[in-house]
CHARMM internal coordinates of N, CA and C (Angstrom, degrees):
IC EDIT
DIST 1 N 1 CA 1.4486
DIST 1 CA 1 C 1.5275
ANGL 1 N 1 CA 1 C 109.42
DIST 1 C 2 N 1.3035
ANGL 1 CA 1 C 2 N 115.84
DIHE 1 N 1 CA 1 C 2 N 136.68
DIST 2 N 2 CA 1.4576
ANGL 1 C 2 N 2 CA 120.95
DIHE 1 CA 1 C 2 N 2 CA 179.77
DIST 2 CA 2 C 1.5337
ANGL 2 N 2 CA 2 C 108.76
DIHE 1 C 2 N 2 CA 2 C -88.57
DIST 2 C 3 N 1.3146
ANGL 2 CA 2 C 3 N 114.81
DIHE 2 N 2 CA 2 C 3 N 130.09
DIST 3 N 3 CA 1.4655
ANGL 2 C 3 N 3 CA 120.05
DIHE 2 CA 2 C 3 N 3 CA -177.87
DIST 3 CA 3 C 1.5309
ANGL 3 N 3 CA 3 C 110.54
DIHE 2 C 3 N 3 CA 3 C -76.68
DIST 3 C 4 N 1.3218
ANGL 3 CA 3 C 4 N 116.86
DIHE 3 N 3 CA 3 C 4 N 162.66
DIST 4 N 4 CA 1.4714
ANGL 3 C 4 N 4 CA 119.40
DIHE 3 CA 3 C 4 N 4 CA 175.83
DIST 4 CA 4 C 1.5350
ANGL 4 N 4 CA 4 C 112.66
DIHE 3 C 4 N 4 CA 4 C -58.11
DIST 4 C 5 N 1.3209
ANGL 4 CA 4 C 5 N 116.84
DIHE 4 N 4 CA 4 C 5 N -37.35
DIST 5 N 5 CA 1.4738
ANGL 4 C 5 N 5 CA 119.76
DIHE 4 CA 4 C 5 N 5 CA 178.38
DIST 5 CA 5 C 1.5181
ANGL 5 N 5 CA 5 C 110.30
DIHE 4 C 5 N 5 CA 5 C -65.23
DIST 5 C 6 N 1.3285
ANGL 5 CA 5 C 6 N 117.62
DIHE 5 N 5 CA 5 C 6 N -43.04
DIST 6 N 6 CA 1.4633
ANGL 5 C 6 N 6 CA 120.79
DIHE 5 CA 5 C 6 N 6 CA 178.07
DIST 6 CA 6 C 1.5275
ANGL 6 N 6 CA 6 C 110.86
DIHE 5 C 6 N 6 CA 6 C -63.99
DIST 6 C 7 N 1.3286
ANGL 6 CA 6 C 7 N 117.14
DIHE 6 N 6 CA 6 C 7 N -39.75
DIST 7 N 7 CA 1.4601
ANGL 6 C 7 N 7 CA 120.41
DIHE 6 CA 6 C 7 N 7 CA 177.17
DIST 7 CA 7 C 1.5220
ANGL 7 N 7 CA 7 C 110.84
DIHE 6 C 7 N 7 CA 7 C -60.51
DIST 7 C 8 N 1.3223
ANGL 7 CA 7 C 8 N 116.15
DIHE 7 N 7 CA 7 C 8 N -41.55
DIST 8 N 8 CA 1.4631
ANGL 7 C 8 N 8 CA 120.52
DIHE 7 CA 7 C 8 N 8 CA 179.84
DIST 8 CA 8 C 1.5217
ANGL 8 N 8 CA 8 C 111.20
DIHE 7 C 8 N 8 CA 8 C -67.25
DIST 8 C 9 N 1.3277
ANGL 8 CA 8 C 9 N 117.31
DIHE 8 N 8 CA 8 C 9 N -39.07
DIST 9 N 9 CA 1.4678
ANGL 8 C 9 N 9 CA 120.45
DIHE 8 CA 8 C 9 N 9 CA 177.41
DIST 9 CA 9 C 1.5229
ANGL 9 N 9 CA 9 C 109.69
DIHE 8 C 9 N 9 CA 9 C -60.72
DIST 9 C 10 N 1.3250
ANGL 9 CA 9 C 10 N 117.24
DIHE 9 N 9 CA 9 C 10 N -47.52
DIST 10 N 10 CA 1.4638
ANGL 9 C 10 N 10 CA 121.16
DIHE 9 CA 9 C 10 N 10 CA -179.78
DIST 10 CA 10 C 1.5269
ANGL 10 N 10 CA 10 C 110.59
DIHE 9 C 10 N 10 CA 10 C -61.90
DIST 10 C 11 N 1.3159
ANGL 10 CA 10 C 11 N 117.01
DIHE 10 N 10 CA 10 C 11 N -42.97
DIST 11 N 11 CA 1.4624
ANGL 10 C 11 N 11 CA 121.09
DIHE 10 CA 10 C 11 N 11 CA 178.76
DIST 11 CA 11 C 1.5252
ANGL 11 N 11 CA 11 C 110.67
DIHE 10 C 11 N 11 CA 11 C -60.85
DIST 11 C 12 N 1.3252
ANGL 11 CA 11 C 12 N 115.87
DIHE 11 N 11 CA 11 C 12 N -44.00
DIST 12 N 12 CA 1.4601
ANGL 11 C 12 N 12 CA 119.49
DIHE 11 CA 11 C 12 N 12 CA -178.18
DIST 12 CA 12 C 1.5299
ANGL 12 N 12 CA 12 C 112.10
DIHE 11 C 12 N 12 CA 12 C -73.17
DIST 12 C 13 N 1.3328
ANGL 12 CA 12 C 13 N 117.77
DIHE 12 N 12 CA 12 C 13 N -29.46
DIST 13 N 13 CA 1.4659
ANGL 12 C 13 N 13 CA 119.49
DIHE 12 CA 12 C 13 N 13 CA 174.65
DIST 13 CA 13 C 1.5264
ANGL 13 N 13 CA 13 C 109.98
DIHE 12 C 13 N 13 CA 13 C -62.80
DIST 13 C 14 N 1.3311
ANGL 13 CA 13 C 14 N 116.82
DIHE 13 N 13 CA 13 C 14 N -40.56
DIST 14 N 14 CA 1.4631
ANGL 13 C 14 N 14 CA 120.29
DIHE 13 CA 13 C 14 N 14 CA 176.53
DIST 14 CA 14 C 1.5217
ANGL 14 N 14 CA 14 C 110.18
DIHE 13 C 14 N 14 CA 14 C -62.32
DIST 14 C 15 N 1.3186
ANGL 14 CA 14 C 15 N 116.43
DIHE 14 N 14 CA 14 C 15 N -40.23
DIST 15 N 15 CA 1.4601
ANGL 14 C 15 N 15 CA 120.83
DIHE 14 CA 14 C 15 N 15 CA 178.07
DIST 15 CA 15 C 1.5276
ANGL 15 N 15 CA 15 C 111.07
DIHE 14 C 15 N 15 CA 15 C -64.02
DIST 15 C 16 N 1.3273
ANGL 15 CA 15 C 16 N 116.91
DIHE 15 N 15 CA 15 C 16 N -40.34
DIST 16 N 16 CA 1.4647
ANGL 15 C 16 N 16 CA 120.34
DIHE 15 CA 15 C 16 N 16 CA 177.32
DIST 16 CA 16 C 1.5186
ANGL 16 N 16 CA 16 C 110.91
DIHE 15 C 16 N 16 CA 16 C -61.48
DIST 16 C 17 N 1.3284
ANGL 16 CA 16 C 17 N 116.86
DIHE 16 N 16 CA 16 C 17 N -39.60
DIST 17 N 17 CA 1.4640
ANGL 16 C 17 N 17 CA 120.53
DIHE 16 CA 16 C 17 N 17 CA 178.51
DIST 17 CA 17 C 1.5267
ANGL 17 N 17 CA 17 C 110.76
DIHE 16 C 17 N 17 CA 17 C -62.71
DIST 17 C 18 N 1.3178
ANGL 17 CA 17 C 18 N 117.47
DIHE 17 N 17 CA 17 C 18 N -34.33
DIST 18 N 18 CA 1.4645
ANGL 17 C 18 N 18 CA 120.98
DIHE 17 CA 17 C 18 N 18 CA 176.81
DIST 18 CA 18 C 1.5257
ANGL 18 N 18 CA 18 C 111.21
DIHE 17 C 18 N 18 CA 18 C -72.87
DIST 18 C 19 N 1.3241
ANGL 18 CA 18 C 19 N 117.32
DIHE 18 N 18 CA 18 C 19 N -35.76
DIST 19 N 19 CA 1.4676
ANGL 18 C 19 N 19 CA 120.93
DIHE 18 CA 18 C 19 N 19 CA 179.54
DIST 19 CA 19 C 1.5218
ANGL 19 N 19 CA 19 C 111.95
DIHE 18 C 19 N 19 CA 19 C -70.73
DIST 19 C 20 N 1.3260
ANGL 19 CA 19 C 20 N 116.96
DIHE 19 N 19 CA 19 C 20 N -29.78
DIST 20 N 20 CA 1.4668
ANGL 19 C 20 N 20 CA 121.49
DIHE 19 CA 19 C 20 N 20 CA -177.98
DIST 20 CA 20 C 1.5294
ANGL 20 N 20 CA 20 C 109.36
DIHE 19 C 20 N 20 CA 20 C -133.17
DIST 20 C 21 N 1.3404
ANGL 20 CA 20 C 21 N 117.75
DIHE 20 N 20 CA 20 C 21 N 72.05
DIST 21 N 21 CA 1.4612
ANGL 20 C 21 N 21 CA 120.53
DIHE 20 CA 20 C 21 N 21 CA -173.99
DIST 21 CA 21 C 1.5308
ANGL 21 N 21 CA 21 C 114.40
DIHE 20 C 21 N 21 CA 21 C -66.05
DIST 21 C 22 N 1.3217
ANGL 21 CA 21 C 22 N 117.98
DIHE 21 N 21 CA 21 C 22 N -19.03
DIST 22 N 22 CA 1.4615
ANGL 21 C 22 N 22 CA 120.41
DIHE 21 CA 21 C 22 N 22 CA 179.77
DIST 22 CA 22 C 1.5227
ANGL 22 N 22 CA 22 C 112.88
DIHE 21 C 22 N 22 CA 22 C -84.22
DIST 22 C 23 N 1.3252
ANGL 22 CA 22 C 23 N 117.12
DIHE 22 N 22 CA 22 C 23 N -7.05
DIST 23 N 23 CA 1.4610
ANGL 22 C 23 N 23 CA 121.68
DIHE 22 CA 22 C 23 N 23 CA -179.12
DIST 23 CA 23 C 1.5257
ANGL 23 N 23 CA 23 C 108.68
DIHE 22 C 23 N 23 CA 23 C -91.94
DIST 23 C 24 N 1.3309
ANGL 23 CA 23 C 24 N 115.96
DIHE 23 N 23 CA 23 C 24 N 127.23
DIST 24 N 24 CA 1.4598
ANGL 23 C 24 N 24 CA 120.73
DIHE 23 CA 23 C 24 N 24 CA 176.96
DIST 24 CA 24 C 1.5234
ANGL 24 N 24 CA 24 C 109.66
DIHE 23 C 24 N 24 CA 24 C -72.77
DIST 24 C 25 N 1.3149
ANGL 24 CA 24 C 25 N 117.22
DIHE 24 N 24 CA 24 C 25 N 156.27
DIST 25 N 25 CA 1.4679
ANGL 24 C 25 N 25 CA 121.86
DIHE 24 CA 24 C 25 N 25 CA -177.37
DIST 25 CA 25 C 1.5274
ANGL 25 N 25 CA 25 C 110.68
DIHE 24 C 25 N 25 CA 25 C -59.45
DIST 25 C 26 N 1.3085
ANGL 25 CA 25 C 26 N 117.47
DIHE 25 N 25 CA 25 C 26 N -41.47
DIST 26 N 26 CA 1.4634
ANGL 25 C 26 N 26 CA 120.26
DIHE 25 CA 25 C 26 N 26 CA 178.33
DIST 26 CA 26 C 1.5193
ANGL 26 N 26 CA 26 C 112.20
DIHE 25 C 26 N 26 CA 26 C -61.23
DIST 26 C 27 N 1.3333
ANGL 26 CA 26 C 27 N 115.94
DIHE 26 N 26 CA 26 C 27 N -40.70
DIST 27 N 27 CA 1.4630
ANGL 26 C 27 N 27 CA 120.37
DIHE 26 CA 26 C 27 N 27 CA 176.78
DIST 27 CA 27 C 1.5171
ANGL 27 N 27 CA 27 C 110.62
DIHE 26 C 27 N 27 CA 27 C -63.33
DIST 27 C 28 N 1.3255
ANGL 27 CA 27 C 28 N 116.01
DIHE 27 N 27 CA 27 C 28 N -42.34
DIST 28 N 28 CA 1.4584
ANGL 27 C 28 N 28 CA 120.90
DIHE 27 CA 27 C 28 N 28 CA 178.80
DIST 28 CA 28 C 1.5229
ANGL 28 N 28 CA 28 C 110.43
DIHE 27 C 28 N 28 CA 28 C -60.59
DIST 28 C 29 N 1.3185
ANGL 28 CA 28 C 29 N 116.81
DIHE 28 N 28 CA 28 C 29 N -47.16
DIST 29 N 29 CA 1.4667
ANGL 28 C 29 N 29 CA 120.42
DIHE 28 CA 28 C 29 N 29 CA -179.16
DIST 29 CA 29 C 1.5301
ANGL 29 N 29 CA 29 C 110.89
DIHE 28 C 29 N 29 CA 29 C -63.83
DIST 29 C 30 N 1.3311
ANGL 29 CA 29 C 30 N 116.59
DIHE 29 N 29 CA 29 C 30 N -39.70
DIST 30 N 30 CA 1.4649
ANGL 29 C 30 N 30 CA 119.71
DIHE 29 CA 29 C 30 N 30 CA 178.03
DIST 30 CA 30 C 1.5268
ANGL 30 N 30 CA 30 C 110.39
DIHE 29 C 30 N 30 CA 30 C -62.32
DIST 30 C 31 N 1.3257
ANGL 30 CA 30 C 31 N 116.25
DIHE 30 N 30 CA 30 C 31 N -43.21
DIST 31 N 31 CA 1.4633
ANGL 30 C 31 N 31 CA 119.75
DIHE 30 CA 30 C 31 N 31 CA 179.65
DIST 31 CA 31 C 1.5323
ANGL 31 N 31 CA 31 C 110.69
DIHE 30 C 31 N 31 CA 31 C -64.17
DIST 31 C 32 N 1.3271
ANGL 31 CA 31 C 32 N 116.50
DIHE 31 N 31 CA 31 C 32 N -42.69
DIST 32 N 32 CA 1.4667
ANGL 31 C 32 N 32 CA 119.32
DIHE 31 CA 31 C 32 N 32 CA 177.83
DIST 32 CA 32 C 1.5231
ANGL 32 N 32 CA 32 C 110.36
DIHE 31 C 32 N 32 CA 32 C -62.44
DIST 32 C 33 N 1.3243
ANGL 32 CA 32 C 33 N 116.65
DIHE 32 N 32 CA 32 C 33 N -35.88
DIST 33 N 33 CA 1.4612
ANGL 32 C 33 N 33 CA 120.04
DIHE 32 CA 32 C 33 N 33 CA 176.23
DIST 33 CA 33 C 1.5186
ANGL 33 N 33 CA 33 C 111.97
DIHE 32 C 33 N 33 CA 33 C -62.07
DIST 33 C 34 N 1.3398
ANGL 33 CA 33 C 34 N 116.58
DIHE 33 N 33 CA 33 C 34 N -43.56
DIST 34 N 34 CA 1.4669
ANGL 33 C 34 N 34 CA 120.23
DIHE 33 CA 33 C 34 N 34 CA 177.57
DIST 34 CA 34 C 1.5223
ANGL 34 N 34 CA 34 C 110.89
DIHE 33 C 34 N 34 CA 34 C -63.28
DIST 34 C 35 N 1.3332
ANGL 34 CA 34 C 35 N 116.76
DIHE 34 N 34 CA 34 C 35 N -42.71
DIST 35 N 35 CA 1.4652
ANGL 34 C 35 N 35 CA 119.78
DIHE 34 CA 34 C 35 N 35 CA 178.48
DIST 35 CA 35 C 1.5252
ANGL 35 N 35 CA 35 C 111.14
DIHE 34 C 35 N 35 CA 35 C -63.86
DIST 35 C 36 N 1.3279
ANGL 35 CA 35 C 36 N 116.96
DIHE 35 N 35 CA 35 C 36 N -40.12
DIST 36 N 36 CA 1.4642
ANGL 35 C 36 N 36 CA 120.65
DIHE 35 CA 35 C 36 N 36 CA 178.38
DIST 36 CA 36 C 1.5190
ANGL 36 N 36 CA 36 C 111.75
DIHE 35 C 36 N 36 CA 36 C -61.42
DIST 36 C 37 N 1.3290
ANGL 36 CA 36 C 37 N 115.74
DIHE 36 N 36 CA 36 C 37 N -40.69
DIST 37 N 37 CA 1.4597
ANGL 36 C 37 N 37 CA 119.25
DIHE 36 CA 36 C 37 N 37 CA 177.62
DIST 37 CA 37 C 1.5226
ANGL 37 N 37 CA 37 C 110.69
DIHE 36 C 37 N 37 CA 37 C -66.14
DIST 37 C 38 N 1.3365
ANGL 37 CA 37 C 38 N 116.17
DIHE 37 N 37 CA 37 C 38 N -38.60
DIST 38 N 38 CA 1.4581
ANGL 37 C 38 N 38 CA 120.41
DIHE 37 CA 37 C 38 N 38 CA 179.61
DIST 38 CA 38 C 1.5243
ANGL 38 N 38 CA 38 C 111.33
DIHE 37 C 38 N 38 CA 38 C -67.67
DIST 38 C 39 N 1.3258
ANGL 38 CA 38 C 39 N 116.62
DIHE 38 N 38 CA 38 C 39 N -43.89
DIST 39 N 39 CA 1.4645
ANGL 38 C 39 N 39 CA 120.56
DIHE 38 CA 38 C 39 N 39 CA -174.73
DIST 39 CA 39 C 1.5279
ANGL 39 N 39 CA 39 C 113.24
DIHE 38 C 39 N 39 CA 39 C -80.36
DIST 39 C 40 N 1.3302
ANGL 39 CA 39 C 40 N 117.37
DIHE 39 N 39 CA 39 C 40 N -37.67
DIST 40 N 40 CA 1.4692
ANGL 39 C 40 N 40 CA 120.47
DIHE 39 CA 39 C 40 N 40 CA -170.81
DIST 40 CA 40 C 1.5259
ANGL 40 N 40 CA 40 C 114.27
DIHE 39 C 40 N 40 CA 40 C -127.35
DIST 40 C 41 N 1.3421
ANGL 40 CA 40 C 41 N 116.08
DIHE 40 N 40 CA 40 C 41 N 1.04
DIST 41 N 41 CA 1.4638
ANGL 40 C 41 N 41 CA 121.11
DIHE 40 CA 40 C 41 N 41 CA -178.57
DIST 41 CA 41 C 1.5273
ANGL 41 N 41 CA 41 C 111.51
DIHE 40 C 41 N 41 CA 41 C 55.90
DIST 41 C 42 N 1.3422
ANGL 41 CA 41 C 42 N 115.20
DIHE 41 N 41 CA 41 C 42 N 37.33
DIST 42 N 42 CA 1.4674
ANGL 41 C 42 N 42 CA 121.83
DIHE 41 CA 41 C 42 N 42 CA 176.07
DIST 42 CA 42 C 1.5217
ANGL 42 N 42 CA 42 C 108.20
DIHE 41 C 42 N 42 CA 42 C -136.30
DIST 42 C 43 N 1.3420
ANGL 42 CA 42 C 43 N 115.53
DIHE 42 N 42 CA 42 C 43 N 142.77
DIST 43 N 43 CA 1.4546
ANGL 42 C 43 N 43 CA 118.82
DIHE 42 CA 42 C 43 N 43 CA 176.51
DIST 43 CA 43 C 1.5270
ANGL 43 N 43 CA 43 C 109.51
DIHE 42 C 43 N 43 CA 43 C -85.22
DIST 43 C 44 N 1.3217
ANGL 43 CA 43 C 44 N 116.50
DIHE 43 N 43 CA 43 C 44 N 177.54
DIST 44 N 44 CA 1.4644
ANGL 43 C 44 N 44 CA 120.16
DIHE 43 CA 43 C 44 N 44 CA -176.96
DIST 44 CA 44 C 1.5262
ANGL 44 N 44 CA 44 C 112.63
DIHE 43 C 44 N 44 CA 44 C -59.48
DIST 44 C 45 N 1.3049
ANGL 44 CA 44 C 45 N 117.12
DIHE 44 N 44 CA 44 C 45 N -30.99
DIST 45 N 45 CA 1.4681
ANGL 44 C 45 N 45 CA 120.12
DIHE 44 CA 44 C 45 N 45 CA -179.64
DIST 45 CA 45 C 1.5258
ANGL 45 N 45 CA 45 C 111.26
DIHE 44 C 45 N 45 CA 45 C -66.31
DIST 45 C 46 N 1.3113
ANGL 45 CA 45 C 46 N 116.94
DIHE 45 N 45 CA 45 C 46 N -37.16
DIST 46 N 46 CA 1.4649
ANGL 45 C 46 N 46 CA 121.84
DIHE 45 CA 45 C 46 N 46 CA -171.86
DIST 46 CA 46 C 1.5238
ANGL 46 N 46 CA 46 C 115.44
DIHE 45 C 46 N 46 CA 46 C -100.54
DIST 46 C 47 N 1.3053
ANGL 46 CA 46 C 47 N 117.83
DIHE 46 N 46 CA 46 C 47 N -12.22
DIST 47 N 47 CA 1.4638
ANGL 46 C 47 N 47 CA 119.47
DIHE 46 CA 46 C 47 N 47 CA -174.10
DIST 47 CA 47 C 1.5324
ANGL 47 N 47 CA 47 C 110.69
DIHE 46 C 47 N 47 CA 47 C -73.41
DIST 47 C 48 N 1.3103
ANGL 47 CA 47 C 48 N 115.42
DIHE 47 N 47 CA 47 C 48 N 140.12
DIST 48 N 48 CA 1.4678
ANGL 47 C 48 N 48 CA 120.80
DIHE 47 CA 47 C 48 N 48 CA 177.28
DIST 48 CA 48 C 1.5266
ANGL 48 N 48 CA 48 C 109.55
DIHE 47 C 48 N 48 CA 48 C -76.03
DIST 48 C 49 N 1.3113
ANGL 48 CA 48 C 49 N 117.01
DIHE 48 N 48 CA 48 C 49 N 153.15
DIST 49 N 49 CA 1.4625
ANGL 48 C 49 N 49 CA 121.18
DIHE 48 CA 48 C 49 N 49 CA -176.94
DIST 49 CA 49 C 1.5248
ANGL 49 N 49 CA 49 C 112.49
DIHE 48 C 49 N 49 CA 49 C -58.83
DIST 49 C 50 N 1.3139
ANGL 49 CA 49 C 50 N 118.02
DIHE 49 N 49 CA 49 C 50 N -40.99
DIST 50 N 50 CA 1.4697
ANGL 49 C 50 N 50 CA 120.21
DIHE 49 CA 49 C 50 N 50 CA 179.16
DIST 50 CA 50 C 1.5286
ANGL 50 N 50 CA 50 C 111.23
DIHE 49 C 50 N 50 CA 50 C -60.65
DIST 50 C 51 N 1.3241
ANGL 50 CA 50 C 51 N 116.08
DIHE 50 N 50 CA 50 C 51 N -40.71
DIST 51 N 51 CA 1.4623
ANGL 50 C 51 N 51 CA 119.99
DIHE 50 CA 50 C 51 N 51 CA 178.59
DIST 51 CA 51 C 1.5215
ANGL 51 N 51 CA 51 C 111.20
DIHE 50 C 51 N 51 CA 51 C -70.63
DIST 51 C 52 N 1.3285
ANGL 51 CA 51 C 52 N 117.14
DIHE 51 N 51 CA 51 C 52 N -39.04
DIST 52 N 52 CA 1.4625
ANGL 51 C 52 N 52 CA 119.93
DIHE 51 CA 51 C 52 N 52 CA 177.41
DIST 52 CA 52 C 1.5214
ANGL 52 N 52 CA 52 C 110.28
DIHE 51 C 52 N 52 CA 52 C -62.03
DIST 52 C 53 N 1.3050
ANGL 52 CA 52 C 53 N 117.43
DIHE 52 N 52 CA 52 C 53 N -38.76
DIST 53 N 53 CA 1.4557
ANGL 52 C 53 N 53 CA 120.09
DIHE 52 CA 52 C 53 N 53 CA 176.97
DIST 53 CA 53 C 1.5242
ANGL 53 N 53 CA 53 C 110.50
DIHE 52 C 53 N 53 CA 53 C -60.19
DIST 53 C 54 N 1.3030
ANGL 53 CA 53 C 54 N 117.63
DIHE 53 N 53 CA 53 C 54 N -40.75
DIST 54 N 54 CA 1.4734
ANGL 53 C 54 N 54 CA 120.97
DIHE 53 CA 53 C 54 N 54 CA 177.36
DIST 54 CA 54 C 1.5318
ANGL 54 N 54 CA 54 C 111.08
DIHE 53 C 54 N 54 CA 54 C -63.46
DIST 54 C 55 N 1.3311
ANGL 54 CA 54 C 55 N 116.27
DIHE 54 N 54 CA 54 C 55 N -38.23
DIST 55 N 55 CA 1.4691
ANGL 54 C 55 N 55 CA 120.67
DIHE 54 CA 54 C 55 N 55 CA 177.17
DIST 55 CA 55 C 1.5254
ANGL 55 N 55 CA 55 C 109.87
DIHE 54 C 55 N 55 CA 55 C -63.08
DIST 55 C 56 N 1.3224
ANGL 55 CA 55 C 56 N 116.78
DIHE 55 N 55 CA 55 C 56 N -47.18
DIST 56 N 56 CA 1.4661
ANGL 55 C 56 N 56 CA 121.59
DIHE 55 CA 55 C 56 N 56 CA -179.74
DIST 56 CA 56 C 1.5241
ANGL 56 N 56 CA 56 C 110.16
DIHE 55 C 56 N 56 CA 56 C -61.60
DIST 56 C 57 N 1.3109
ANGL 56 CA 56 C 57 N 116.74
DIHE 56 N 56 CA 56 C 57 N -43.25
DIST 57 N 57 CA 1.4647
ANGL 56 C 57 N 57 CA 120.57
DIHE 56 CA 56 C 57 N 57 CA 178.89
DIST 57 CA 57 C 1.5265
ANGL 57 N 57 CA 57 C 111.60
DIHE 56 C 57 N 57 CA 57 C -63.20
DIST 57 C 58 N 1.3233
ANGL 57 CA 57 C 58 N 116.62
DIHE 57 N 57 CA 57 C 58 N -39.96
DIST 58 N 58 CA 1.4714
ANGL 57 C 58 N 58 CA 120.01
DIHE 57 CA 57 C 58 N 58 CA 178.39
DIST 58 CA 58 C 1.5225
ANGL 58 N 58 CA 58 C 110.30
DIHE 57 C 58 N 58 CA 58 C -62.98
DIST 58 C 59 N 1.3317
ANGL 58 CA 58 C 59 N 116.06
DIHE 58 N 58 CA 58 C 59 N -45.35
DIST 59 N 59 CA 1.4620
ANGL 58 C 59 N 59 CA 119.53
DIHE 58 CA 58 C 59 N 59 CA -178.59
DIST 59 CA 59 C 1.5376
ANGL 59 N 59 CA 59 C 110.39
DIHE 58 C 59 N 59 CA 59 C -64.13
DIST 59 C 60 N 1.3113
ANGL 59 CA 59 C 60 N 117.30
DIHE 59 N 59 CA 59 C 60 N -41.26
DIST 60 N 60 CA 1.4669
ANGL 59 C 60 N 60 CA 120.82
DIHE 59 CA 59 C 60 N 60 CA 177.87
DIST 60 CA 60 C 1.5265
ANGL 60 N 60 CA 60 C 110.64
DIHE 59 C 60 N 60 CA 60 C -61.02
DIST 60 C 61 N 1.3170
ANGL 60 CA 60 C 61 N 116.94
DIHE 60 N 60 CA 60 C 61 N -42.98
DIST 61 N 61 CA 1.4653
ANGL 60 C 61 N 61 CA 120.75
DIHE 60 CA 60 C 61 N 61 CA 178.88
DIST 61 CA 61 C 1.5290
ANGL 61 N 61 CA 61 C 110.82
DIHE 60 C 61 N 61 CA 61 C -62.76
DIST 61 C 62 N 1.3326
ANGL 61 CA 61 C 62 N 116.38
DIHE 61 N 61 CA 61 C 62 N -40.54
DIST 62 N 62 CA 1.4650
ANGL 61 C 62 N 62 CA 119.92
DIHE 61 CA 61 C 62 N 62 CA 178.37
DIST 62 CA 62 C 1.5230
ANGL 62 N 62 CA 62 C 111.02
DIHE 61 C 62 N 62 CA 62 C -63.42
DIST 62 C 63 N 1.3268
ANGL 62 CA 62 C 63 N 116.76
DIHE 62 N 62 CA 62 C 63 N -43.28
DIST 63 N 63 CA 1.4643
ANGL 62 C 63 N 63 CA 120.10
DIHE 62 CA 62 C 63 N 63 CA 179.76
DIST 63 CA 63 C 1.5300
ANGL 63 N 63 CA 63 C 111.20
DIHE 62 C 63 N 63 CA 63 C -64.39
DIST 63 C 64 N 1.3215
ANGL 63 CA 63 C 64 N 116.63
DIHE 63 N 63 CA 63 C 64 N -42.47
DIST 64 N 64 CA 1.4644
ANGL 63 C 64 N 64 CA 119.75
DIHE 63 CA 63 C 64 N 64 CA 178.42
DIST 64 CA 64 C 1.5344
ANGL 64 N 64 CA 64 C 111.07
DIHE 63 C 64 N 64 CA 64 C -63.35
DIST 64 C 65 N 1.3231
ANGL 64 CA 64 C 65 N 116.39
DIHE 64 N 64 CA 64 C 65 N -39.95
DIST 65 N 65 CA 1.4679
ANGL 64 C 65 N 65 CA 120.90
DIHE 64 CA 64 C 65 N 65 CA 178.17
DIST 65 CA 65 C 1.5241
ANGL 65 N 65 CA 65 C 110.67
DIHE 64 C 65 N 65 CA 65 C -62.39
DIST 65 C 66 N 1.3152
ANGL 65 CA 65 C 66 N 116.97
DIHE 65 N 65 CA 65 C 66 N -44.42
DIST 66 N 66 CA 1.4676
ANGL 65 C 66 N 66 CA 120.68
DIHE 65 CA 65 C 66 N 66 CA 178.96
DIST 66 CA 66 C 1.5315
ANGL 66 N 66 CA 66 C 111.00
DIHE 65 C 66 N 66 CA 66 C -61.21
DIST 66 C 67 N 1.3346
ANGL 66 CA 66 C 67 N 115.69
DIHE 66 N 66 CA 66 C 67 N -42.47
DIST 67 N 67 CA 1.4628
ANGL 66 C 67 N 67 CA 119.46
DIHE 66 CA 66 C 67 N 67 CA -179.48
DIST 67 CA 67 C 1.5268
ANGL 67 N 67 CA 67 C 111.07
DIHE 66 C 67 N 67 CA 67 C -66.30
DIST 67 C 68 N 1.3122
ANGL 67 CA 67 C 68 N 117.66
DIHE 67 N 67 CA 67 C 68 N -36.74
DIST 68 N 68 CA 1.4642
ANGL 67 C 68 N 68 CA 119.56
DIHE 67 CA 67 C 68 N 68 CA 179.46
DIST 68 CA 68 C 1.5276
ANGL 68 N 68 CA 68 C 110.91
DIHE 67 C 68 N 68 CA 68 C -71.93
DIST 68 C 69 N 1.3246
ANGL 68 CA 68 C 69 N 117.37
DIHE 68 N 68 CA 68 C 69 N -29.08
DIST 69 N 69 CA 1.4677
ANGL 68 C 69 N 69 CA 120.58
DIHE 68 CA 68 C 69 N 69 CA 177.69
DIST 69 CA 69 C 1.5231
ANGL 69 N 69 CA 69 C 111.11
DIHE 68 C 69 N 69 CA 69 C -72.53
DIST 69 C 70 N 1.3232
ANGL 69 CA 69 C 70 N 117.16
DIHE 69 N 69 CA 69 C 70 N -29.12
DIST 70 N 70 CA 1.4635
ANGL 69 C 70 N 70 CA 121.29
DIHE 69 CA 69 C 70 N 70 CA -179.33
DIST 70 CA 70 C 1.5196
ANGL 70 N 70 CA 70 C 110.57
DIHE 69 C 70 N 70 CA 70 C -78.31
DIST 70 C 71 N 1.3130
ANGL 70 CA 70 C 71 N 115.72
DIHE 70 N 70 CA 70 C 71 N -35.48
DIST 71 N 71 CA 1.4824
ANGL 70 C 71 N 71 CA 120.24
DIHE 70 CA 70 C 71 N 71 CA -176.34
DIST 71 CA 71 C 1.4958
ANGL 71 N 71 CA 71 C 113.68
DIHE 70 C 71 N 71 CA 71 C -72.70
END
COOR INIT
IC SEED 1 N 1 CA 1 C
IC BUILD
């Protein structure tokens, strides 16, 4: 069974793909891994879902900020 946190992560990953359509999924996951290590000192294998959600949310906020600065 997929938890609500996992559902939200998947939903937000789709949103990230829409925010950065030129980024391949592997690149996105690698970047999230780097952010996870920076924020929580854990790689993708070890990070808890709640923390990964925070990483995804941070990256989405950064992408939205960049887009608003360009517009």
